N, C-alpha and C positions, 0 to 999 in steps of 0.2 A: 162453626168454630173458627177462631181467628188464625192468623198466620204469623210467621216470624217469631217474636219473643212473647206474644200474648199467652200461649199455653203455659210457659214457664212462669211468667209473672202471675197469672191466675192461680197456679198451684201454690206459689209462695204466699200470695195474699190470703188464700183460704187456710193455709197451714198456720198463719199468724192470727187468725180470727177475724179477718176482714170479711165484710159481707157486701154482696151486690145489692144496691139500692133500687136502681131503675135504669131504663134505657135512656141515653142522652141523645143529642143531635147527631145525625149521620151514623157513623160507625163507632160511636163512643158509648161507654157505659159509665154510670156513676157508682162508685164504691165508697164504703165507709170503713174507717179504721178505728177500732177501739183504743189502739195504742196512741195515736196522735189526736184522736177525738175530732177528726175532720173528714169531710167528703172530698173526693178527688175524681177526675175523669181518667178513664183508661180506654185507649184506642184499641179496637179489636184488630185493626191492621197495623200492629205495632212492629215496625221493622228496624228501629234504632235502639242499639244497646244503651246509648246515653239516655234516651227518653225512658227506657225501661228502668234504669237505675234511678232516674229522677222520680218516677212513680213510686218505687219502693221507698225512697227517701221521704216523700210526702206522706206515706203510710206509717212512717216511723220505724221502718225495718232496716236494720244495719246490713243485711245481706246484699251482695252485689252479683250481677251476672257477668 
């Protein structure tokens, strides 16, 4: 399991219907959002609140941490 903001971001993504697609390079995962209809990377070692909010924005989710 990841550290920092990853568990919170993962819960929010799952709550909004996003799905894990595949493992990416290094410590990244590729997720897909049905809201924004796009795939985006999520770092498992997510320690930046700004980056966490950017990921949520890419997913089309208005919620912020």
